[in-house]
C-alpha positions as CSV (number, residue, x, y, z in Angstrom):
1,M,21.7,-4.7,44.7
2,T,21.0,-8.4,45.0
3,V,22.6,-11.0,42.8
4,T,19.2,-11.7,41.3
5,G,18.7,-8.0,40.6
6,S,22.1,-7.7,39.0
7,K,21.4,-10.7,36.8
8,G,18.0,-9.3,35.8
9,R,19.6,-5.9,34.9
10,R,22.2,-7.6,32.7
11,E,19.6,-9.7,31.0
12,R,17.5,-6.5,30.2
13,L,20.6,-4.7,28.9
14,R,21.5,-7.7,26.7
15,A,17.9,-7.9,25.4
16,E,17.9,-4.1,24.6
17,T,21.3,-4.3,22.9
18,T,20.2,-7.4,20.8
19,A,17.0,-5.5,19.8
20,E,19.1,-2.5,18.7
21,I,21.5,-4.7,16.7
22,K,18.6,-6.1,14.8
23,K,17.1,-2.7,14.3
24,V,20.3,-1.3,13.0
25,A,20.8,-4.3,10.7
26,L,17.4,-3.6,9.0
27,A,18.2,0.1,8.7
28,L,21.5,-0.7,7.0
29,M,19.6,-3.0,4.6
30,A,17.2,-0.1,3.9
31,S,20.0,2.3,3.0
32,G,22.5,0.0,1.4
33,G,20.8,-3.2,0.4
34,P,21.2,-6.7,1.9
35,D,25.0,-6.8,1.5
36,A,25.2,-3.8,3.9
37,I,24.3,-6.1,6.8
38,T,27.7,-6.8,8.3
39,L,28.6,-7.1,12.0
40,R,31.4,-4.5,11.6
41,A,29.1,-2.0,10.1
42,I,26.5,-2.6,12.8
43,A,29.2,-2.2,15.5
44,R,30.3,1.1,13.9
45,E,26.8,2.4,13.8
46,M,26.3,1.5,17.5
47,G,29.6,2.8,18.7
48,M,30.7,-0.7,19.7
49,T,33.8,-2.7,18.9
50,A,33.4,-5.6,16.4
51,N,34.5,-8.0,19.1
52,A,31.6,-6.8,21.4
53,I,29.0,-7.6,18.6
54,Y,30.4,-11.1,18.4
55,G,29.2,-11.6,22.0
56,Y,25.6,-11.3,20.7
57,F,25.9,-13.0,17.3
58,A,28.8,-15.3,16.6
59,T,28.5,-14.8,12.8
60,R,26.6,-12.6,10.4
61,D,24.7,-15.7,9.3
62,D,23.4,-16.1,12.9
63,L,22.2,-12.5,12.9
64,V,20.5,-12.9,9.5
65,T,18.8,-16.1,10.6
66,T,17.5,-14.4,13.7
67,L,16.2,-11.5,11.7
68,I,14.4,-13.7,9.2
69,K,12.9,-15.8,12.0
70,D,11.7,-12.7,13.8
71,V,10.1,-10.9,10.9
72,Y,8.6,-14.1,9.4
73,T,7.1,-15.0,12.7
74,A,5.6,-11.5,13.0
75,L,4.1,-11.9,9.6
76,A,2.6,-15.3,10.5
77,D,1.2,-13.8,13.7
78,A,-0.4,-10.9,11.9
79,V,-2.2,-13.0,9.2
80,D,-3.2,-15.8,11.6
81,A,-4.7,-13.2,13.9
82,A,-6.7,-11.6,11.1
83,W,-8.0,-15.0,9.9
84,E,-9.0,-16.1,13.4
85,A,-10.8,-12.8,14.1
86,A,-13.0,-13.1,11.0
87,P,-16.2,-15.2,11.2
88,A,-15.5,-18.8,10.2
89,T,-18.9,-18.9,8.5
90,D,-18.0,-16.1,6.0
91,P,-15.1,-17.2,3.7
92,A,-15.2,-13.9,1.8
93,I,-14.5,-11.9,4.9
94,R,-11.8,-14.4,6.0
95,I,-10.0,-14.3,2.7
96,T,-10.2,-10.5,2.7
97,A,-9.0,-10.2,6.3
98,W,-6.0,-12.5,5.7
99,A,-5.0,-10.7,2.5
100,T,-5.4,-7.2,4.0
101,A,-3.3,-8.2,7.0
102,F,-0.6,-9.5,4.7
103,R,-0.4,-6.2,2.8
104,T,-0.6,-4.0,5.9
105,W,2.2,-5.9,7.6
106,A,4.3,-5.7,4.4
107,V,3.9,-2.0,4.0
108,V,4.6,-1.2,7.6
109,N,7.6,-3.6,7.7
110,A,9.0,-3.1,4.2
111,Q,12.5,-4.2,5.1
112,G,11.3,-7.3,6.8
113,F,9.2,-8.2,3.7
114,R,12.3,-7.7,1.5
115,L,14.4,-9.8,3.7
116,I,11.8,-12.7,3.5
117,Y,10.6,-12.5,0.0
118,G,13.0,-10.2,-1.9
119,D,16.7,-9.4,-1.9
120,P,18.9,-12.4,-0.9
121,V,21.7,-11.5,1.5
122,P,24.9,-12.2,-0.4
123,G,26.9,-15.1,1.0
124,Y,24.2,-16.1,3.5
125,H,23.9,-19.8,4.3
126,A,20.6,-20.7,5.9
127,P,20.5,-23.5,8.5
128,E,19.2,-26.9,7.5
129,G,15.5,-26.7,7.3
130,G,15.5,-23.0,6.6
131,P,15.8,-20.0,9.0
132,A,12.1,-20.0,10.0
133,P,10.5,-23.3,9.2
134,D,7.6,-22.9,11.6
135,A,6.6,-19.4,10.4
136,A,7.0,-20.5,6.7
137,R,4.7,-23.4,7.4
138,R,2.1,-21.2,9.1
139,V,2.1,-18.6,6.2
140,C,2.0,-21.4,3.6
141,T,-0.9,-23.2,5.2
142,G,-2.6,-19.9,5.9
143,L,-2.4,-19.1,2.2
144,T,-3.7,-22.6,1.3
145,A,-6.6,-22.0,3.7
146,L,-7.8,-19.2,1.4
147,A,-8.0,-21.7,-1.5
148,A,-9.7,-24.3,0.8
149,A,-12.3,-21.7,1.9
150,A,-13.0,-20.9,-1.7
151,W,-12.9,-24.4,-3.1
152,P,-16.5,-25.4,-2.5
153,H,-17.6,-22.4,-4.5
154,T,-15.0,-22.6,-7.3
155,Q,-14.1,-26.2,-7.8
156,H,-16.5,-26.6,-10.7
157,L,-14.2,-24.3,-12.7
158,Y,-11.3,-26.7,-12.3
159,E,-12.9,-30.0,-13.1
160,H,-10.6,-30.5,-16.0
161,S,-7.4,-29.3,-14.4
162,A,-4.3,-31.1,-15.5
163,F,-2.4,-30.6,-12.3
164,G,-1.2,-33.7,-10.4
165,W,0.8,-34.0,-7.2
166,S,4.0,-34.4,-9.3
167,D,3.7,-30.8,-10.4
168,F,4.5,-29.5,-7.0
169,D,7.7,-29.3,-4.9
170,P,7.7,-32.0,-2.3
171,A,8.6,-29.4,0.4
172,L,5.4,-27.5,-0.4
173,L,3.3,-30.7,-0.2
174,D,4.9,-31.6,3.1
175,K,3.4,-28.4,4.5
176,V,0.0,-28.5,2.7
177,R,-1.2,-32.0,2.5
178,P,-1.2,-32.8,6.2
179,A,-3.1,-29.7,6.9
180,F,-5.6,-30.1,4.0
181,P,-5.7,-33.8,3.2
182,D,-8.9,-33.5,1.2
183,L,-7.7,-30.8,-1.2
184,P,-6.9,-32.0,-4.7
185,P,-3.9,-30.8,-6.7
186,A,-6.0,-28.3,-8.6
187,A,-6.8,-26.5,-5.3
188,V,-3.1,-26.3,-4.4
189,A,-2.6,-24.7,-7.8
190,L,-5.3,-22.3,-7.0
191,A,-3.6,-21.3,-3.8
192,L,-0.5,-20.5,-5.9
193,R,-2.6,-18.3,-8.2
194,I,-4.0,-16.5,-5.2
195,W,-0.5,-16.0,-4.0
196,G,0.4,-14.5,-7.3
197,H,-2.4,-11.9,-7.1
198,L,-1.5,-10.8,-3.6
199,H,2.2,-11.0,-3.7
200,G,2.5,-9.2,-7.0
201,L,0.8,-6.0,-6.0
202,V,2.3,-5.9,-2.6
203,S,5.8,-6.4,-4.0
204,L,5.3,-3.6,-6.5
205,E,4.2,-1.3,-3.6
206,V,7.0,-2.3,-1.2
207,Y,9.7,-1.8,-3.8
208,G,8.3,1.7,-4.6
209,H,7.1,1.0,-8.1
210,M,3.4,1.5,-7.4
211,H,3.9,5.0,-5.9
212,T,5.1,6.3,-9.3
213,Q,1.9,5.1,-10.9
214,T,-0.9,5.9,-8.4
215,T,-1.5,7.9,-5.3
216,S,-3.9,5.2,-4.0
217,P,-2.1,1.8,-3.9
218,E,-4.3,0.7,-1.0
219,K,-7.5,1.3,-3.1
220,L,-5.9,-0.6,-6.0
221,F,-5.2,-3.5,-3.7
222,E,-8.7,-3.5,-2.2
223,E,-10.3,-3.5,-5.6
224,E,-8.1,-6.3,-6.9
225,L,-8.9,-8.3,-3.8
226,A,-12.7,-7.7,-4.3
227,Q,-12.3,-8.9,-7.9
228,L,-10.4,-11.9,-6.7
229,V,-13.1,-12.9,-4.2
230,Q,-15.7,-12.5,-7.0
231,M,-13.6,-14.5,-9.4
232,L,-13.5,-17.3,-6.8
233,G,-17.3,-17.3,-6.7
234,V,-17.3,-16.8,-2.9
235,P,-20.5,-15.2,-1.8
236,R,-20.4,-12.2,0.5
237,R,-22.8,-12.6,3.4
238,S,-22.5,-9.2,4.9
């Protein structure tokens, strides 16, 4: 075997082991909650020594940061792709596509959703700027794009909105205002209302609360989404 071939094999094995470590970490979270993510527990599940795990992740915080970045980026990729695939001339379809992709990803990747939006990992210290700043910005601006798409049709309902820029966290505005410089504060508030509609039902489903109430959580979400689009006054063109 050549030196190049040997190096390539080592890199493949390292990538495979890294992927398995992350998979086991999410499985431990599923069975024991976020505090079950420890390097020693992962090593035990994989039949490795704790010292061997440290060769892949120096600390548990490094592992958690990598997990959050991976799953957040996957979510951003999913909703961005759905938005771009929908016709730009039909805001109702674009809003529906983004929201549906958000729910679909969350249901398929429940532990990833919980890691991003739900259970904090005890003792975890995120790096400065957050574990996944680019993905967080993409999802935030994607959500705001829903409000921006609806705004021409619904802005008359918010003519007397009392919201001003001082009502929002500066970090949120740092993401939103450069991407949508013409949106007023009332439109940013609308984006947060839309977020409440979508995130609320999805969270109930991911955490298992919806399944004790209905056998058709997908249908419930679809009808809620249709009502939301109607409430926003966005016309359906097809």
